[in-house]
C-alpha positions as CSV (number, residue, x, y, z in Angstrom):
1,M,69.1,42.6,-27.5
2,G,66.5,44.6,-29.8
3,K,64.3,41.9,-31.6
4,A,66.3,39.2,-30.0
5,A,64.9,39.9,-26.5
6,V,61.8,40.7,-27.3
7,A,61.2,37.4,-28.4
8,R,62.9,35.8,-25.6
9,A,60.7,37.8,-23.0
10,F,57.7,36.6,-24.7
11,G,58.8,33.3,-24.7
12,E,59.3,33.2,-21.4
13,I,55.7,34.6,-20.9
14,R,54.2,32.3,-22.7
15,A,56.1,29.4,-21.1
16,A,55.0,30.7,-17.5
17,L,50.7,30.2,-19.4
18,A,51.8,26.9,-19.5
19,V,52.6,26.6,-16.2
20,L,49.9,28.3,-15.0
21,N,47.4,26.6,-17.1
22,A,48.8,23.3,-15.7
23,E,48.1,24.7,-12.3
24,V,44.4,25.4,-13.4
25,D,43.5,22.3,-14.8
26,G,45.1,20.3,-11.4
27,A,48.3,19.2,-13.7
28,G,50.9,21.1,-11.5
29,A,53.6,19.1,-9.8
30,V,52.8,19.9,-6.5
31,P,48.9,20.7,-5.5
32,F,48.1,23.6,-3.9
33,S,46.7,21.4,-0.6
34,V,47.7,17.9,0.1
35,A,45.3,17.4,3.0
36,D,42.2,19.1,0.7
37,P,42.8,19.1,-2.9
38,L,39.8,20.8,-4.3
39,A,39.7,23.2,-1.7
40,G,43.2,24.2,-2.3
41,L,42.9,24.1,-6.1
42,A,39.7,26.7,-5.6
43,D,41.9,28.8,-3.5
44,G,44.7,28.8,-6.0
45,C,42.1,30.0,-8.8
46,L,41.1,32.7,-7.2
47,E,44.8,33.4,-6.7
48,I,46.1,32.9,-10.4
49,L,43.0,35.7,-10.6
50,A,44.7,38.0,-8.5
51,G,48.0,37.5,-10.2
52,T,46.1,38.0,-13.7
53,R,44.7,41.2,-13.2
54,E,47.8,42.5,-12.1
55,V,49.5,41.3,-15.3
56,E,47.0,42.4,-17.5
57,A,47.2,46.1,-16.0
58,G,51.0,45.6,-16.7
59,I,50.6,44.0,-20.0
60,A,47.8,47.6,-20.8
61,G,50.5,49.9,-20.0
62,L,53.1,48.5,-21.7
63,K,51.1,48.3,-24.7
64,A,50.0,52.3,-24.2
65,K,53.9,52.7,-24.0
66,A,54.6,50.9,-27.4
67,A,52.2,52.7,-29.1
68,V,53.0,56.1,-28.2
69,G,56.9,54.8,-29.0
70,Y,55.3,53.6,-32.4
71,V,53.8,56.8,-33.2
72,E,56.7,59.3,-32.3
73,S,58.9,57.1,-34.1
74,A,56.8,56.5,-37.3
75,A,56.2,60.4,-37.2
76,A,60.2,61.1,-37.3
77,V,60.9,58.3,-39.9
78,A,57.9,59.9,-42.3
79,G,59.5,63.5,-41.9
80,P,58.0,66.4,-41.8
81,D,56.5,66.7,-45.7
82,V,53.8,64.4,-44.4
83,P,50.5,66.1,-43.6
84,V,49.7,65.7,-40.0
85,R,46.0,64.4,-40.6
86,A,47.5,61.6,-43.0
87,Q,50.3,60.2,-40.4
88,E,47.7,60.3,-38.0
89,M,45.6,57.9,-40.0
90,A,48.7,56.0,-41.2
91,V,49.8,55.3,-37.7
92,A,45.9,54.3,-36.5
93,A,45.5,51.8,-39.3
94,E,48.8,50.3,-38.7
95,I,48.0,50.1,-34.7
96,G,44.6,48.6,-35.6
97,C,45.7,45.7,-37.9
98,V,48.3,44.5,-35.0
99,L,45.8,45.0,-32.6
100,A,43.0,43.7,-34.8
101,L,41.0,46.7,-33.8
102,G,38.3,49.0,-35.6
103,P,39.3,52.5,-36.6
104,R,38.0,53.9,-33.9
105,A,38.9,51.9,-31.3
106,A,42.3,52.2,-32.5
107,S,42.3,55.7,-32.4
108,S,40.3,56.0,-28.8
109,F,43.1,53.7,-27.8
110,L,46.1,56.0,-28.9
111,V,44.5,58.7,-27.3
112,T,44.1,57.1,-24.3
113,S,47.8,56.0,-24.8
114,H,49.3,59.6,-25.0
115,A,47.2,60.7,-22.4
116,V,48.2,58.3,-19.7
117,T,51.9,58.1,-20.8
118,A,52.1,62.0,-21.2
119,T,50.1,64.1,-19.1
120,L,49.1,61.3,-16.5
121,P,51.7,59.9,-14.3
122,R,50.3,58.4,-11.7
123,T,47.7,56.5,-13.5
124,L,51.0,55.1,-16.0
125,E,52.9,54.2,-12.6
126,A,49.5,52.7,-10.5
127,L,49.1,50.6,-14.0
128,Q,52.3,49.4,-14.6
129,A,52.3,48.4,-10.9
130,G,48.8,46.3,-11.2
131,A,47.0,48.5,-8.8
132,I,44.8,49.4,-11.6
133,S,43.3,48.3,-15.0
134,W,43.6,49.7,-18.6
135,S,39.3,50.2,-18.1
136,H,40.8,52.3,-15.3
137,A,43.0,54.7,-16.9
138,V,40.4,55.0,-19.8
139,V,38.4,56.6,-17.3
140,M,40.9,58.6,-15.6
141,A,42.0,60.3,-19.1
142,D,38.2,60.9,-20.0
143,E,37.4,62.4,-16.7
144,T,40.7,64.9,-17.2
145,A,40.7,65.4,-20.9
146,C,38.8,68.6,-20.3
147,L,40.6,69.9,-17.4
148,D,44.0,71.9,-17.2
149,P,47.6,70.5,-15.9
150,A,46.7,71.4,-12.2
151,G,43.3,70.0,-11.9
152,A,44.4,66.4,-13.8
153,A,46.8,66.4,-11.6
154,A,44.9,67.1,-8.6
155,L,42.3,64.5,-9.1
156,E,44.8,62.1,-10.2
157,A,46.2,62.6,-6.6
158,H,43.1,62.8,-5.0
159,F,42.4,58.7,-5.9
160,L,46.3,57.8,-6.4
161,D,48.0,59.4,-4.3
162,P,47.4,58.0,-0.4
163,D,49.6,61.0,1.0
164,A,47.4,63.4,-0.7
165,P,45.8,66.5,1.6
166,D,42.5,64.7,1.0
167,P,42.7,61.4,-0.8
168,A,39.7,59.2,-1.5
169,R,37.9,57.0,1.2
170,G,37.1,53.2,1.5
171,C,37.5,50.8,-1.2
172,P,41.3,51.9,-3.3
173,V,40.0,52.7,-6.7
174,G,41.6,49.8,-8.4
175,Q,39.6,47.7,-6.7
176,L,36.5,49.3,-7.6
177,P,34.5,48.0,-11.1
178,A,35.8,51.0,-13.7
179,H,32.0,52.2,-13.7
180,R,32.1,52.9,-10.4
181,F,35.4,54.6,-10.6
182,K,34.1,56.8,-12.9
183,A,30.8,57.6,-10.9
184,K,33.2,58.7,-8.2
185,A,35.7,60.9,-10.8
186,R,33.2,62.7,-12.1
187,T,31.7,63.3,-8.6
188,W,35.2,64.8,-7.9
189,R,35.7,66.8,-11.3
190,E,31.9,68.6,-11.0
191,R,32.7,69.7,-7.4
192,H,36.5,71.1,-8.4
193,Q,36.4,71.7,-12.8
194,A,37.1,75.3,-13.2
195,G,33.5,76.8,-14.9
196,S,29.8,77.0,-13.3
197,I,27.8,74.0,-13.1
198,E,25.0,75.8,-13.2
199,Q,26.0,77.3,-16.7
200,R,26.9,73.8,-18.0
201,H,23.2,72.5,-16.5
202,A,21.5,75.7,-18.2
203,K,23.2,74.7,-21.6
204,G,21.9,71.1,-20.7
205,V,18.6,71.9,-19.9
206,A,18.2,73.4,-23.7
207,E,18.9,70.7,-25.1
208,R,16.5,68.5,-23.1
209,R,15.1,65.5,-25.9
210,V,13.6,62.7,-26.8
211,E,15.5,60.1,-29.0
212,F,14.0,57.0,-31.0
213,C,17.0,54.5,-32.1
214,P,15.3,51.5,-34.2
215,D,17.1,48.1,-33.1
216,Q,16.7,44.7,-34.3
217,D,14.1,42.1,-34.3
218,G,11.2,44.3,-33.8
219,M,12.1,46.2,-31.3
220,A,13.7,50.0,-31.0
221,W,15.3,52.2,-27.7
222,L,12.8,55.3,-26.6
223,S,15.4,57.7,-24.4
224,A,15.2,61.1,-23.1
225,Y,17.9,64.0,-22.0
226,L,16.6,65.2,-19.1
227,P,17.2,67.1,-16.0
228,A,19.1,64.5,-13.5
229,D,16.5,64.8,-10.4
230,Q,13.6,64.6,-12.8
231,A,14.9,61.7,-14.6
232,L,16.1,60.0,-11.5
233,A,12.8,60.7,-9.8
234,G,10.7,58.8,-12.7
235,W,13.3,56.0,-12.5
236,N,12.5,55.5,-8.7
237,R,8.8,55.9,-9.6
238,L,8.9,53.5,-12.6
239,T,11.1,50.6,-9.8
240,A,8.7,51.6,-7.0
241,A,5.5,50.8,-9.5
242,A,7.1,47.6,-10.3
243,R,8.4,46.6,-7.2
244,G,4.5,46.8,-6.2
245,M,3.4,44.6,-9.1
246,Q,5.5,41.6,-8.5
247,G,3.6,39.0,-6.4
248,P,3.6,35.0,-7.3
249,D,1.2,34.7,-10.0
250,E,3.3,37.9,-11.6
251,P,5.3,36.3,-14.5
252,R,7.3,39.7,-15.8
253,S,10.6,40.3,-14.0
254,M,11.4,43.8,-12.8
255,P,12.8,45.0,-16.1
256,Q,9.8,44.1,-17.8
257,L,7.6,45.5,-15.7
258,R,9.3,48.8,-15.8
259,A,8.7,48.4,-19.4
260,D,5.8,48.3,-19.8
261,T,4.6,50.4,-16.8
262,F,6.6,53.1,-18.9
263,T,4.7,52.2,-22.0
264,D,1.6,52.5,-20.4
265,A,2.2,55.9,-19.0
266,I,3.8,58.0,-22.0
267,L,0.8,56.0,-24.3
268,T,-2.2,56.7,-22.2
269,N,-3.2,59.2,-19.6
270,G,0.8,59.8,-18.5
271,T,1.0,62.3,-21.6
272,S,0.8,66.1,-20.9
273,T,-0.9,68.5,-23.3
274,G,1.0,71.2,-21.6
275,T,3.6,73.1,-22.4
276,G,5.3,73.1,-19.2
277,N,6.2,76.7,-19.7
278,E,3.3,78.0,-17.9
279,A,5.6,80.1,-15.3
280,G,7.6,81.4,-18.0
281,T,10.5,79.9,-17.8
282,D,12.9,77.8,-19.9
283,Q,12.6,74.5,-17.5
284,P,10.5,71.4,-18.3
285,S,7.6,71.0,-15.6
286,S,7.6,68.9,-12.9
287,G,5.1,66.6,-11.1
288,I,7.8,64.4,-9.3
289,R,6.3,62.3,-6.8
290,A,9.1,59.8,-6.4
291,Q,11.5,59.4,-3.4
292,V,15.0,61.2,-4.2
293,L,17.7,62.4,-1.3
294,V,19.2,65.6,-1.6
295,T,22.3,66.4,0.2
296,V,23.0,70.1,-0.2
297,P,26.2,71.9,1.3
298,V,24.5,74.2,4.1
299,F,26.0,77.5,2.6
300,S,25.0,76.5,-1.1
301,L,21.5,76.0,0.4
302,M,21.5,79.3,1.8
303,G,22.6,80.9,-1.4
304,Q,26.2,81.5,0.0
305,T,28.1,79.4,-2.5
306,D,27.7,77.9,-5.7
307,E,29.0,74.6,-4.9
308,P,26.8,71.4,-6.2
309,A,24.7,69.7,-4.3
310,M,24.5,65.5,-4.4
311,L,21.4,63.6,-5.5
312,D,21.4,60.1,-4.5
313,G,22.0,57.9,-7.3
314,Y,23.4,60.5,-9.9
315,G,25.7,63.0,-8.7
316,P,26.5,66.2,-8.5
317,I,23.5,68.9,-9.4
318,P,23.8,72.3,-9.7
319,P,22.8,74.1,-6.6
320,S,20.0,76.1,-8.2
321,M,18.1,73.0,-8.8
322,A,18.8,71.5,-4.9
323,R,17.5,75.0,-3.7
324,A,13.8,74.6,-5.7
325,L,13.3,71.2,-4.5
326,V,13.8,71.6,-1.1
327,A,12.1,75.0,-1.1
328,S,9.1,72.8,-2.9
329,G,8.5,71.4,0.2
330,A,7.6,68.2,-1.9
331,G,7.4,64.8,0.9
332,S,9.0,63.4,-2.1
333,F,12.6,64.8,-1.3
334,Y,14.4,64.4,1.7
335,R,17.1,67.4,2.5
336,V,20.6,66.8,4.3
337,L,22.4,69.2,5.7
338,V,26.4,68.8,5.4
339,D,28.3,70.6,8.3
340,P,30.8,73.2,7.1
341,R,33.3,72.2,9.9
342,D,34.3,68.6,8.4
343,G,31.7,67.8,5.1
344,A,30.0,65.4,7.3
345,P,26.5,64.9,7.1
346,L,24.6,66.2,10.3
347,E,22.5,63.9,11.8
348,I,19.0,63.4,10.8
349,G,18.4,59.9,12.9
350,R,17.9,58.3,16.3
351,T,18.8,55.0,17.6
352,S,15.4,52.8,18.2
353,Y,14.3,49.4,18.3
354,R,12.8,49.3,15.1
355,V,14.7,51.2,12.1
356,T,12.6,54.4,11.3
357,G,12.2,56.3,8.2
358,A,15.0,59.0,9.4
359,M,17.0,55.8,10.0
360,R,16.6,54.3,6.2
361,A,17.6,57.8,5.1
362,W,21.0,58.1,7.0
363,L,21.8,54.4,5.9
364,R,21.1,55.8,2.1
365,M,23.1,58.9,2.8
366,R,25.8,57.0,4.5
367,D,26.3,54.3,2.0
368,G,24.9,55.9,-1.0
369,K,24.1,52.7,-2.4
370,C,24.5,48.8,-1.7
371,P,27.6,48.4,0.1
372,F,28.7,45.3,-1.7
373,P,31.7,45.6,-3.9
374,G,30.6,46.6,-7.4
375,C,27.1,47.0,-6.8
376,S,25.6,50.2,-8.3
377,N,22.1,49.8,-7.2
378,N,20.2,52.8,-5.0
379,S,16.7,51.9,-5.5
380,L,14.7,53.0,-2.6
381,D,13.6,49.2,-1.7
382,N,17.4,48.4,-0.5
383,D,16.9,46.7,2.5
384,A,17.7,47.7,5.9
385,D,20.3,44.6,7.4
386,H,21.2,44.1,11.3
387,I,24.7,43.5,11.0
388,L,24.7,41.7,14.0
389,A,21.9,40.3,14.4
390,W,19.8,41.3,16.7
391,A,18.6,38.0,18.6
392,K,23.1,37.8,18.8
393,G,22.5,40.7,20.5
394,G,22.9,43.4,17.8
395,T,21.2,46.6,18.5
396,T,19.4,48.6,15.8
397,G,22.1,51.5,15.3
398,I,23.5,52.9,12.4
399,S,26.4,51.3,13.2
400,N,24.9,47.8,12.9
401,L,23.2,48.4,10.0
402,G,23.9,48.2,6.3
403,Q,21.3,48.7,3.3
404,P,21.8,45.9,1.0
405,C,19.9,45.3,-2.3
406,P,17.5,42.6,-2.1
407,K,20.0,40.6,-4.2
408,H,23.0,40.8,-2.1
409,H,20.7,40.6,1.5
410,K,20.1,37.3,-0.1
411,L,23.9,36.5,-0.6
412,R,24.6,36.9,2.6
413,H,21.7,35.1,4.5
414,T,22.0,32.1,2.1
415,T,25.6,31.9,1.0
416,A,28.5,32.3,4.0
417,W,29.5,35.8,2.4
418,K,29.4,38.1,5.3
419,P,29.2,42.0,6.2
420,T,32.0,43.2,8.0
421,P,31.2,46.0,11.0
422,A,30.5,49.0,10.4
423,T,30.4,52.6,11.5
424,K,28.2,55.9,12.0
425,N,29.8,57.3,8.7
426,E,31.5,54.3,6.9
427,P,29.3,51.4,5.1
428,P,30.7,47.6,6.3
429,G,33.0,45.9,4.3
430,W,32.4,41.6,3.3
431,T,34.3,38.7,3.9
432,S,33.9,36.2,1.4
433,P,33.9,32.1,1.6
434,S,37.5,32.3,0.8
435,G,38.3,34.2,3.9
436,R,39.0,37.2,1.6
437,H,38.3,40.9,2.9
438,Y,37.4,43.2,0.5
439,L,36.4,47.2,1.6
440,S,33.2,48.9,0.4
441,E,32.7,51.9,-1.8
442,H,33.2,54.9,0.5
443,Q,31.3,58.8,0.1
444,D,33.5,61.1,-0.6
445,W,32.3,63.9,1.6
446,E,33.9,67.7,1.7
447,P,34.1,70.1,3.4
448,P,32.0,72.9,2.0
449,G,33.9,76.1,1.0
450,W,33.1,79.2,3.6
451,P,31.2,82.1,1.9
452,S,33.6,85.1,1.6
453,G,33.0,87.8,4.2
454,W,31.5,84.9,6.4
455,P,32.3,85.6,10.1
456,S,35.1,83.8,11.2
457,G,34.2,84.0,15.3
458,F,31.1,82.0,14.2
459,L,32.7,78.3,14.1
460,P,30.6,76.6,16.4
461,E,32.6,74.8,19.5
462,A,32.2,71.3,20.2
463,R,28.7,70.5,21.4
464,N,28.8,69.4,25.2
465,K,25.5,67.3,25.3
466,P,24.8,64.5,22.8
467,G,21.9,66.1,21.0
468,E,22.5,69.4,21.6
469,R,22.4,71.5,18.9
470,S,25.2,74.1,17.8
471,L,24.7,77.7,16.9
472,L,25.8,76.4,13.5
473,E,22.6,74.7,13.5
474,D,20.4,76.8,15.2
475,A,21.2,79.7,12.6
476,L,20.4,77.5,9.9
477,L,17.1,76.6,11.5
478,Q,16.4,79.8,11.7
479,H,17.1,80.8,8.0
480,L,14.8,77.8,6.7
481,A,12.2,78.4,9.0
482,V,11.9,75.1,9.7
């Protein structure tokens, strides 16, 4: 036992790595496929990649436990006379040297390791089982850092416990890239975190600013910290303008076109001399004209509750911002009401031979982004694509449509990657050329909270006929005067 057992275990791991390296090099004792060695090797490499991901996750969990074990043991050995801060610096320095990490990276690793091993049992279990990666564990630790134990446990259960009352839908979080998991976890936390999103948003608005940061090679970064609706609308506008400038004689890439359009706007007639506060409020002025999709819980829109709304391409926003966007009547914003009975969006489109604007908006609402695994493209120029081609009998209905970005639309039609069937409320998954099936990321719709004092008998009955409005929708239309 002890050091001898550790050395023996790592020796076995190194021996296993040598075997796997030989297999990747095609030098294994038995080929993956006698009939087709090349295709067999390709499939075998995918198997090795999948296994590597699981083993790396298990190793990451082991590293976290070992780091915390070292911290606790070293503190006990040092005794109570050593100042706490000095002891923390000492152990961080030791672990940084062992893992070849800088001081900040070592401290961050220790903070996450402690959170995972001490307060996030489901995360540690999933990590050790290879179901999530260390990057996912870092996201979980970051997103639960401001929550109380009950809130942290609820966030963990939502994403990692399939038996939770309302588990996350669609692709398991361990199969999402960490940045996509972070977006979903942030959305859940914003919906459920104690404290008003309105108060936190007001603080953010007060801190709005533009920052300049020099970089190398005669370049620099100019960034703005803005309310989400303005920032996202500005980005969409830049994208639309850049897309309109593309053509066979335009050598600039999309990033270059966005940068040039942005530069022209702030250095020429795009600069405003006004204060943006003519109304006497502490809100920046808004000249938004780019298209933005806002999904609003119906009672929040009516002012009965304070639940966050969802801004397409960003995430949760304060209900006051959503109400202002809807009340402004700007054609740039599409209002989507959320049914309080089950959290599903209320229908806004219709089946047609042609994909209408309303149907495109429904696709954006259903999918949230390009449905290809890991893709974050939510730009307005995503393509409406028939899953089963019209020429092969496919219909122009929501259940037969996807909205891949141009890159993945091209991938679908030029390679063996194919989308799988979709439904009215679920985007299509994808099947790779190797035959592996990958689930898409689903929106986590939740039923809005019912306002206190709302008549319990108001809950509408099921519709009797297709297309017939419910009592709830009639009341909402009357309230909104639309």
